[in-house]
N, CA, C and O atoms as a GROMACS GRO file, in nm:
protein
  420
    1MET      N    1  -2.771  -0.987  -1.721
    1MET     CA    2  -2.664  -0.890  -1.716
    1MET      C    3  -2.562  -0.926  -1.607
    1MET      O    4  -2.442  -0.906  -1.626
    2ALA      N    5  -2.608  -0.977  -1.496
    2ALA     CA    6  -2.516  -1.009  -1.387
    2ALA      C    7  -2.417  -1.118  -1.428
    2ALA      O    8  -2.301  -1.114  -1.388
    3ALA      N    9  -2.462  -1.215  -1.507
    3ALA     CA   10  -2.372  -1.321  -1.552
    3ALA      C   11  -2.263  -1.265  -1.641
    3ALA      O   12  -2.148  -1.306  -1.631
    4THR      N   13  -2.297  -1.170  -1.728
    4THR     CA   14  -2.198  -1.107  -1.814
    4THR      C   15  -2.098  -1.029  -1.732
    4THR      O   16  -1.978  -1.030  -1.761
    5THR      N   17  -2.145  -0.960  -1.630
    5THR     CA   18  -2.056  -0.880  -1.546
    5THR      C   19  -1.954  -0.968  -1.476
    5THR      O   20  -1.837  -0.930  -1.466
    6ARG      N   21  -1.996  -1.084  -1.425
    6ARG     CA   22  -1.903  -1.173  -1.357
    6ARG      C   23  -1.808  -1.242  -1.456
    6ARG      O   24  -1.694  -1.271  -1.421
    7LYS      N   25  -1.855  -1.268  -1.576
    7LYS     CA   26  -1.775  -1.340  -1.674
    7LYS      C   27  -1.656  -1.257  -1.724
    7LYS      O   28  -1.547  -1.310  -1.741
    8HIS      N   29  -1.677  -1.130  -1.746
    8HIS     CA   30  -1.574  -1.043  -1.801
    8HIS      C   31  -1.517  -0.956  -1.690
    8HIS      O   32  -1.573  -0.852  -1.656
    9ARG      N   33  -1.405  -0.998  -1.635
    9ARG     CA   34  -1.339  -0.921  -1.531
    9ARG      C   35  -1.236  -0.828  -1.593
    9ARG      O   36  -1.177  -0.858  -1.696
   10VAL      N   37  -1.216  -0.715  -1.529
   10VAL     CA   38  -1.120  -0.616  -1.575
   10VAL      C   39  -1.022  -0.592  -1.461
   10VAL      O   40  -1.062  -0.581  -1.345
   11THR      N   41  -0.894  -0.585  -1.493
   11THR     CA   42  -0.792  -0.559  -1.391
   11THR      C   43  -0.749  -0.413  -1.400
   11THR      O   44  -0.713  -0.364  -1.507
   12GLU      N   45  -0.754  -0.345  -1.286
   12GLU     CA   46  -0.708  -0.207  -1.278
   12GLU      C   47  -0.580  -0.205  -1.196
   12GLU      O   48  -0.578  -0.246  -1.080
   13TYR      N   49  -0.473  -0.158  -1.257
   13TYR     CA   50  -0.346  -0.140  -1.188
   13TYR      C   51  -0.332   0.008  -1.155
   13TYR      O   52  -0.347   0.093  -1.243
   14THR      N   53  -0.303   0.039  -1.030
   14THR     CA   54  -0.288   0.178  -0.987
   14THR      C   55  -0.148   0.199  -0.934
   14THR      O   56  -0.097   0.119  -0.855
   15ILE      N   57  -0.085   0.308  -0.978
   15ILE     CA   58   0.044   0.349  -0.926
   15ILE      C   59   0.023   0.488  -0.865
   15ILE      O   60  -0.008   0.583  -0.936
   16LEU      N   61   0.040   0.497  -0.734
   16LEU     CA   62   0.017   0.622  -0.661
   16LEU      C   63   0.146   0.658  -0.588
   16LEU      O   64   0.186   0.591  -0.493
   17ASN      N   65   0.211   0.766  -0.634
   17ASN     CA   66   0.338   0.808  -0.575
   17ASN      C   67   0.436   0.691  -0.560
   17ASN      O   68   0.491   0.670  -0.452
   18ASP      N   69   0.455   0.616  -0.667
   18ASP     CA   70   0.547   0.502  -0.676
   18ASP      C   71   0.506   0.380  -0.595
   18ASP      O   72   0.586   0.288  -0.580
   19GLN      N   73   0.386   0.375  -0.543
   19GLN     CA   74   0.334   0.255  -0.476
   19GLN      C   75   0.231   0.191  -0.568
   19GLN      O   76   0.148   0.259  -0.627
   20ARG      N   77   0.238   0.059  -0.580
   20ARG     CA   78   0.154  -0.013  -0.675
   20ARG      C   79   0.047  -0.097  -0.605
   20ARG      O   80   0.068  -0.149  -0.496
   21ASP      N   81  -0.067  -0.108  -0.672
   21ASP     CA   82  -0.176  -0.192  -0.623
   21ASP      C   83  -0.261  -0.231  -0.743
   21ASP      O   84  -0.250  -0.171  -0.850
   22HIS      N   85  -0.346  -0.332  -0.726
   22HIS     CA   86  -0.437  -0.369  -0.835
   22HIS      C   87  -0.571  -0.412  -0.778
   22HIS      O   88  -0.581  -0.457  -0.663
   23LEU      N   89  -0.674  -0.397  -0.860
   23LEU     CA   90  -0.809  -0.437  -0.826
   23LEU      C   91  -0.868  -0.518  -0.940
   23LEU      O   92  -0.836  -0.494  -1.056
   24ASP      N   93  -0.953  -0.614  -0.908
   24ASP     CA   94  -1.032  -0.683  -1.008
   24ASP      C   95  -1.170  -0.618  -1.008
   24ASP      O   96  -1.239  -0.618  -0.906
   25LEU      N   97  -1.210  -0.563  -1.121
   25LEU     CA   98  -1.335  -0.490  -1.132
   25LEU      C   99  -1.435  -0.566  -1.217
   25LEU      O  100  -1.397  -0.647  -1.302
   26SER      N  101  -1.561  -0.541  -1.194
   26SER     CA  102  -1.664  -0.592  -1.284
   26SER      C  103  -1.661  -0.508  -1.411
   26SER      O  104  -1.601  -0.401  -1.414
   27LEU      N  105  -1.724  -0.557  -1.514
   27LEU     CA  106  -1.728  -0.484  -1.640
   27LEU      C  107  -1.798  -0.350  -1.624
   27LEU      O  108  -1.755  -0.250  -1.683
   28THR      N  109  -1.904  -0.345  -1.546
   28THR     CA  110  -1.977  -0.221  -1.524
   28THR      C  111  -1.892  -0.119  -1.451
   28THR      O  112  -1.889  -0.002  -1.488
   29GLN      N  113  -1.822  -0.162  -1.346
   29GLN     CA  114  -1.734  -0.071  -1.273
   29GLN      C  115  -1.624  -0.017  -1.364
   29GLN      O  116  -1.592   0.101  -1.360
   30ALA      N  117  -1.566  -0.104  -1.444
   30ALA     CA  118  -1.457  -0.064  -1.533
   30ALA      C  119  -1.505   0.036  -1.637
   30ALA      O  120  -1.435   0.134  -1.666
   31LYS      N  121  -1.623   0.014  -1.694
   31LYS     CA  122  -1.677   0.109  -1.791
   31LYS      C  123  -1.690   0.248  -1.730
   31LYS      O  124  -1.653   0.347  -1.793
   32ASP      N  125  -1.742   0.255  -1.608
   32ASP     CA  126  -1.759   0.384  -1.542
   32ASP      C  127  -1.624   0.451  -1.515
   32ASP      O  128  -1.610   0.571  -1.535
   33ARG      N  129  -1.527   0.374  -1.469
   33ARG     CA  130  -1.395   0.431  -1.437
   33ARG      C  131  -1.320   0.474  -1.562
   33ARG      O  132  -1.255   0.578  -1.562
   34ILE      N  133  -1.329   0.396  -1.668
   34ILE     CA  134  -1.262   0.432  -1.793
   34ILE      C  135  -1.327   0.556  -1.854
   34ILE      O  136  -1.258   0.644  -1.904
   35ARG      N  137  -1.458   0.562  -1.850
   35ARG     CA  138  -1.530   0.680  -1.902
   35ARG      C  139  -1.488   0.805  -1.824
   35ARG      O  140  -1.467   0.911  -1.883
   36SER      N  141  -1.477   0.794  -1.693
   36SER     CA  142  -1.434   0.906  -1.610
   36SER      C  143  -1.290   0.945  -1.641
   36SER      O  144  -1.256   1.063  -1.648
   37ALA      N  145  -1.205   0.846  -1.660
   37ALA     CA  146  -1.064   0.872  -1.691
   37ALA      C  147  -1.050   0.945  -1.824
   37ALA      O  148  -0.965   1.033  -1.838
   38ARG      N  149  -1.132   0.911  -1.921
   38ARG     CA  150  -1.125   0.980  -2.051
   38ARG      C  151  -1.154   1.128  -2.036
   38ARG      O  152  -1.095   1.210  -2.106
   39ARG      N  153  -1.245   1.161  -1.944
   39ARG     CA  154  -1.282   1.302  -1.925
   39ARG      C  155  -1.184   1.378  -1.837
   39ARG      O  156  -1.156   1.496  -1.863
   40HIS      N  157  -1.131   1.314  -1.733
   40HIS     CA  158  -1.060   1.388  -1.629
   40HIS      C  159  -0.909   1.367  -1.624
   40HIS      O  160  -0.839   1.447  -1.562
   41ALA      N  161  -0.857   1.264  -1.686
   41ALA     CA  162  -0.712   1.239  -1.680
   41ALA      C  163  -0.638   1.341  -1.765
   41ALA      O  164  -0.690   1.390  -1.866
   42ASP      N  165  -0.517   1.373  -1.723
   42ASP     CA  166  -0.434   1.465  -1.802
   42ASP      C  167  -0.383   1.397  -1.929
   42ASP      O  168  -0.368   1.462  -2.032
   43THR      N  169  -0.356   1.267  -1.921
   43THR     CA  170  -0.313   1.188  -2.036
   43THR      C  171  -0.396   1.062  -2.040
   43THR      O  172  -0.410   0.993  -1.938
   44PHE      N  173  -0.452   1.030  -2.156
   44PHE     CA  174  -0.532   0.908  -2.171
   44PHE      C  175  -0.500   0.845  -2.306
   44PHE      O  176  -0.510   0.912  -2.409
   45HIS      N  177  -0.463   0.717  -2.306
   45HIS     CA  178  -0.434   0.643  -2.429
   45HIS      C  179  -0.497   0.504  -2.421
   45HIS      O  180  -0.514   0.449  -2.312
   46THR      N  181  -0.530   0.449  -2.536
   46THR     CA  182  -0.574   0.310  -2.543
   46THR      C  183  -0.482   0.235  -2.639
   46THR      O  184  -0.431   0.291  -2.736
   47TYR      N  185  -0.464   0.109  -2.609
   47TYR     CA  186  -0.378   0.023  -2.690
   47TYR      C  187  -0.447  -0.111  -2.712
   47TYR      O  188  -0.519  -0.160  -2.625
   48LYS      N  189  -0.423  -0.170  -2.828
   48LYS     CA  190  -0.476  -0.303  -2.859
   48LYS      C  191  -0.358  -0.391  -2.898
   48LYS      O  192  -0.271  -0.349  -2.974
   49PHE      N  193  -0.355  -0.513  -2.844
   49PHE     CA  194  -0.246  -0.605  -2.872
   49PHE      C  195  -0.295  -0.747  -2.848
   49PHE      O  196  -0.408  -0.768  -2.804
   50THR      N  197  -0.209  -0.845  -2.877
   50THR     CA  198  -0.241  -0.984  -2.847
   50THR      C  199  -0.139  -1.037  -2.748
   50THR      O  200  -0.023  -0.997  -2.749
   51THR      N  201  -0.185  -1.128  -2.663
   51THR     CA  202  -0.096  -1.189  -2.565
   51THR      C  203  -0.016  -1.300  -2.632
   51THR      O  204  -0.031  -1.325  -2.751
   52ARG      N  205   0.067  -1.365  -2.555
   52ARG     CA  206   0.149  -1.474  -2.609
   52ARG      C  207   0.066  -1.590  -2.660
   52ARG      O  208   0.108  -1.662  -2.750
   53ASP      N  209  -0.053  -1.609  -2.601
   53ASP     CA  210  -0.140  -1.717  -2.648
   53ASP      C  211  -0.245  -1.666  -2.747
   53ASP      O  212  -0.349  -1.729  -2.766
   54ASN      N  213  -0.217  -1.550  -2.810
   54ASN     CA  214  -0.301  -1.490  -2.914
   54ASN      C  215  -0.439  -1.447  -2.866
   54ASN      O  216  -0.534  -1.447  -2.945
   55THR      N  217  -0.453  -1.411  -2.740
   55THR     CA  218  -0.578  -1.355  -2.689
   55THR      C  219  -0.576  -1.205  -2.715
   55THR      O  220  -0.485  -1.135  -2.669
   56PRO      N  221  -0.675  -1.153  -2.788
   56PRO     CA  222  -0.680  -1.008  -2.812
   56PRO      C  223  -0.710  -0.933  -2.682
   56PRO      O  224  -0.806  -0.966  -2.612
   57MET      N  225  -0.629  -0.832  -2.652
   57MET     CA  226  -0.642  -0.754  -2.529
   57MET      C  227  -0.649  -0.606  -2.561
   57MET      O  228  -0.602  -0.561  -2.665
   58HIS      N  229  -0.709  -0.532  -2.469
   58HIS     CA  230  -0.713  -0.386  -2.477
   58HIS      C  231  -0.661  -0.331  -2.344
   58HIS      O  232  -0.689  -0.387  -2.238
   59VAL      N  233  -0.586  -0.222  -2.352
   59VAL     CA  234  -0.535  -0.156  -2.233
   59VAL      C  235  -0.569  -0.008  -2.244
   59VAL      O  236  -0.550   0.054  -2.349
   60ALA      N  237  -0.620   0.049  -2.135
   60ALA     CA  238  -0.643   0.193  -2.126
   60ALA      C  239  -0.546   0.248  -2.023
   60ALA      O  240  -0.536   0.194  -1.912
   61TYR      N  241  -0.476   0.354  -2.058
   61TYR     CA  242  -0.375   0.415  -1.971
   61TYR      C  243  -0.421   0.556  -1.937
   61TYR      O  244  -0.448   0.636  -2.026
   62ALA      N  245  -0.430   0.587  -1.808
   62ALA     CA  246  -0.470   0.721  -1.764
   62ALA      C  247  -0.367   0.772  -1.663
   62ALA      O  248  -0.331   0.702  -1.568
   63HIS      N  249  -0.320   0.895  -1.685
   63HIS     CA  250  -0.224   0.956  -1.593
   63HIS      C  251  -0.281   1.088  -1.543
   63HIS      O  252  -0.324   1.173  -1.621
   64TYR      N  253  -0.279   1.102  -1.411
   64TYR     CA  254  -0.326   1.223  -1.344
   64TYR      C  255  -0.205   1.292  -1.284
   64TYR      O  256  -0.143   1.239  -1.191
   65GLN      N  257  -0.169   1.410  -1.335
   65GLN     CA  258  -0.051   1.480  -1.287
   65GLN      C  259  -0.079   1.554  -1.156
   65GLN      O  260  -0.192   1.596  -1.132
   66PRO      N  261   0.023   1.568  -1.072
   66PRO     CA  262   0.004   1.643  -0.948
   66PRO      C  263  -0.030   1.790  -0.978
   66PRO      O  264   0.022   1.848  -1.073
   67ASN      N  265  -0.114   1.848  -0.896
   67ASN     CA  266  -0.151   1.990  -0.902
   67ASN      C  267  -0.219   2.029  -1.033
   67ASN      O  268  -0.211   2.145  -1.074
   68SER      N  269  -0.286   1.937  -1.098
   68SER     CA  270  -0.362   1.967  -1.219
   68SER      C  271  -0.506   2.002  -1.179
   68SER      O  272  -0.562   1.938  -1.090
   69PRO      N  273  -0.566   2.100  -1.243
   69PRO     CA  274  -0.704   2.137  -1.207
   69PRO      C  275  -0.811   2.045  -1.265
   69PRO      O  276  -0.930   2.068  -1.242
   70ARG      N  277  -0.773   1.942  -1.339
   70ARG     CA  278  -0.870   1.857  -1.409
   70ARG      C  279  -0.935   1.750  -1.322
   70ARG      O  280  -1.035   1.692  -1.364
   71HIS      N  281  -0.882   1.720  -1.205
   71HIS     CA  282  -0.928   1.606  -1.128
   71HIS      C  283  -0.912   1.631  -0.979
   71HIS      O  284  -0.848   1.728  -0.939
   72GLY      N  285  -0.969   1.545  -0.897
   72GLY     CA  286  -0.967   1.560  -0.753
   72GLY      C  287  -0.837   1.520  -0.685
   72GLY      O  288  -0.816   1.551  -0.568
   73PHE      N  289  -0.748   1.450  -0.758
   73PHE     CA  290  -0.621   1.408  -0.697
   73PHE      C  291  -0.529   1.527  -0.673
   73PHE      O  292  -0.437   1.519  -0.592
   74SER      N  293  -0.554   1.638  -0.742
   74SER     CA  294  -0.462   1.752  -0.736
   74SER      C  295  -0.455   1.814  -0.597
   74SER      O  296  -0.350   1.865  -0.558
   75LYS      N  297  -0.563   1.809  -0.522
   75LYS     CA  298  -0.559   1.872  -0.389
   75LYS      C  299  -0.469   1.795  -0.292
   75LYS      O  300  -0.433   1.847  -0.186
   76TYR      N  301  -0.434   1.671  -0.327
   76TYR     CA  302  -0.343   1.592  -0.244
   76TYR      C  303  -0.200   1.593  -0.298
   76TYR      O  304  -0.110   1.539  -0.234
   77GLY      N  305  -0.179   1.653  -0.414
   77GLY     CA  306  -0.046   1.654  -0.476
   77GLY      C  307  -0.001   1.516  -0.519
   77GLY      O  308   0.119   1.489  -0.523
   78ALA      N  309  -0.094   1.430  -0.552
   78ALA     CA  310  -0.063   1.291  -0.585
   78ALA      C  311  -0.035   1.275  -0.734
   78ALA      O  312  -0.100   1.337  -0.818
   79ASP      N  313   0.062   1.190  -0.764
   79ASP     CA  314   0.093   1.150  -0.901
   79ASP      C  315   0.032   1.012  -0.920
   79ASP      O  316   0.081   0.914  -0.864
   80VAL      N  317  -0.077   1.003  -0.999
   80VAL     CA  318  -0.155   0.880  -1.010
   80VAL      C  319  -0.155   0.831  -1.154
   80VAL      O  320  -0.179   0.908  -1.247
   81THR      N  321  -0.127   0.702  -1.172
   81THR     CA  322  -0.140   0.636  -1.301
   81THR      C  323  -0.233   0.518  -1.283
   81THR      O  324  -0.217   0.439  -1.190
   82ARG      N  325  -0.329   0.504  -1.373
   82ARG     CA  326  -0.419   0.389  -1.371
   82ARG      C  327  -0.413   0.320  -1.506
   82ARG      O  328  -0.418   0.384  -1.611
   83ILE      N  329  -0.403   0.188  -1.501
   83ILE     CA  330  -0.397   0.107  -1.622
   83ILE      C  331  -0.508   0.002  -1.612
   83ILE      O  332  -0.515  -0.073  -1.515
   84TYR      N  333  -0.593  -0.001  -1.713
   84TYR     CA  334  -0.705  -0.096  -1.717
   84TYR      C  335  -0.675  -0.199  -1.824
   84TYR      O  336  -0.648  -0.164  -1.938
   85GLN      N  337  -0.681  -0.326  -1.789
   85GLN     CA  338  -0.650  -0.435  -1.882
   85GLN      C  339  -0.775  -0.521  -1.898
   85GLN      O  340  -0.827  -0.574  -1.800
   86LEU      N  341  -0.823  -0.536  -2.022
   86LEU     CA  342  -0.941  -0.616  -2.045
   86LEU      C  343  -0.931  -0.689  -2.178
   86LEU      O  344  -0.862  -0.645  -2.270
   87THR      N  345  -1.001  -0.802  -2.186
   87THR     CA  346  -0.999  -0.881  -2.310
   87THR      C  347  -1.089  -0.816  -2.414
   87THR      O  348  -1.176  -0.735  -2.382
   88GLU      N  349  -1.068  -0.854  -2.538
   88GLU     CA  350  -1.152  -0.802  -2.645
   88GLU      C  351  -1.297  -0.847  -2.627
   88GLU      O  352  -1.389  -0.773  -2.661
   89ALA      N  353  -1.317  -0.968  -2.575
   89ALA     CA  354  -1.453  -1.016  -2.550
   89ALA      C  355  -1.524  -0.926  -2.449
   89ALA      O  356  -1.644  -0.902  -2.461
   90ALA      N  357  -1.451  -0.877  -2.349
   90ALA     CA  358  -1.510  -0.786  -2.251
   90ALA      C  359  -1.545  -0.652  -2.316
   90ALA      O  360  -1.647  -0.592  -2.282
   91VAL      N  361  -1.462  -0.606  -2.408
   91VAL     CA  362  -1.493  -0.481  -2.479
   91VAL      C  363  -1.620  -0.496  -2.560
   91VAL      O  364  -1.705  -0.408  -2.559
   92PHE      N  365  -1.633  -0.608  -2.632
   92PHE     CA  366  -1.754  -0.632  -2.710
   92PHE      C  367  -1.876  -0.641  -2.619
   92PHE      O  368  -1.982  -0.587  -2.652
   93ALA      N  369  -1.863  -0.708  -2.506
   93ALA     CA  370  -1.976  -0.721  -2.412
   93ALA      C  371  -2.014  -0.586  -2.353
   93ALA      O  372  -2.132  -0.560  -2.328
   94ALA      N  373  -1.917  -0.500  -2.330
   94ALA     CA  374  -1.943  -0.369  -2.270
   94ALA      C  375  -2.031  -0.282  -2.359
   94ALA      O  376  -2.110  -0.202  -2.310
   95PHE      N  377  -2.017  -0.299  -2.490
   95PHE     CA  378  -2.093  -0.215  -2.582
   95PHE      C  379  -2.202  -0.291  -2.655
   95PHE      O  380  -2.258  -0.241  -2.753
   96GLY      N  381  -2.232  -0.412  -2.609
   96GLY     CA  382  -2.341  -0.488  -2.668
   96GLY      C  383  -2.313  -0.539  -2.808
   96GLY      O  384  -2.407  -0.561  -2.885
   97LEU      N  385  -2.188  -0.558  -2.842
   97LEU     CA  386  -2.151  -0.607  -2.975
   97LEU      C  387  -2.115  -0.754  -2.968
   97LEU      O  388  -2.082  -0.806  -2.862
   98SER      N  389  -2.120  -0.819  -3.080
   98SER     CA  390  -2.065  -0.953  -3.091
   98SER      C  391  -1.944  -0.942  -3.182
   98SER      O  392  -1.927  -0.841  -3.251
   99GLU      N  393  -1.859  -1.043  -3.185
   99GLU     CA  394  -1.742  -1.039  -3.271
   99GLU      C  395  -1.782  -1.026  -3.417
   99GLU      O  396  -1.710  -0.965  -3.497
  100ARG      N  397  -1.894  -1.084  -3.452
  100ARG     CA  398  -1.945  -1.077  -3.588
  100ARG      C  399  -1.976  -0.931  -3.626
  100ARG      O  400  -1.949  -0.891  -3.738
  101ASP      N  401  -2.033  -0.852  -3.533
  101ASP     CA  402  -2.068  -0.713  -3.560
  101ASP      C  403  -1.944  -0.626  -3.584
  101ASP      O  404  -1.952  -0.525  -3.654
  102ASN      N  405  -1.831  -0.665  -3.527
  102ASN     CA  406  -1.709  -0.587  -3.539
  102ASN      C  407  -1.652  -0.592  -3.679
  102ASN      O  408  -1.576  -0.503  -3.716
  103THR      N  409  -1.686  -0.692  -3.760
  103THR     CA  410  -1.628  -0.706  -3.892
  103THR      C  411  -1.704  -0.629  -3.998
  103THR      O  412  -1.657  -0.619  -4.112
  104LYS      N  413  -1.819  -0.572  -3.964
  104LYS     CA  414  -1.897  -0.497  -4.062
  104LYS      C  415  -1.830  -0.363  -4.090
  104LYS      O  416  -1.775  -0.302  -3.998
  105PRO      N  417  -1.833  -0.316  -4.216
  105PRO     CA  418  -1.771  -0.187  -4.249
  105PRO      C  419  -1.849  -0.070  -4.192
  105PRO      O  420  -1.810   0.045  -4.210
   0.00000   0.00000   0.00000
């Protein structure tokens, strides 16, 4: 499992009150953060696309509005956006699937 975690890195981009930062996360950390974002973010969307070199990618977008009762950022009045960028291979690894399993009806 540790080899899979190191192989599939996930990039988290954070925008906090117009200041930007990014982190490289392990697959396990990203799964936990994305799962939490689905439950607590005010807005959550996922997108699938291909890069210029035809690499399938997935992006998860989470927005936490200031003064919202759904999350802990509200007590600071912070406007937080988090964007998670991961390859399709990382998505398959996160859920124990292979590319072959994805084609089954």
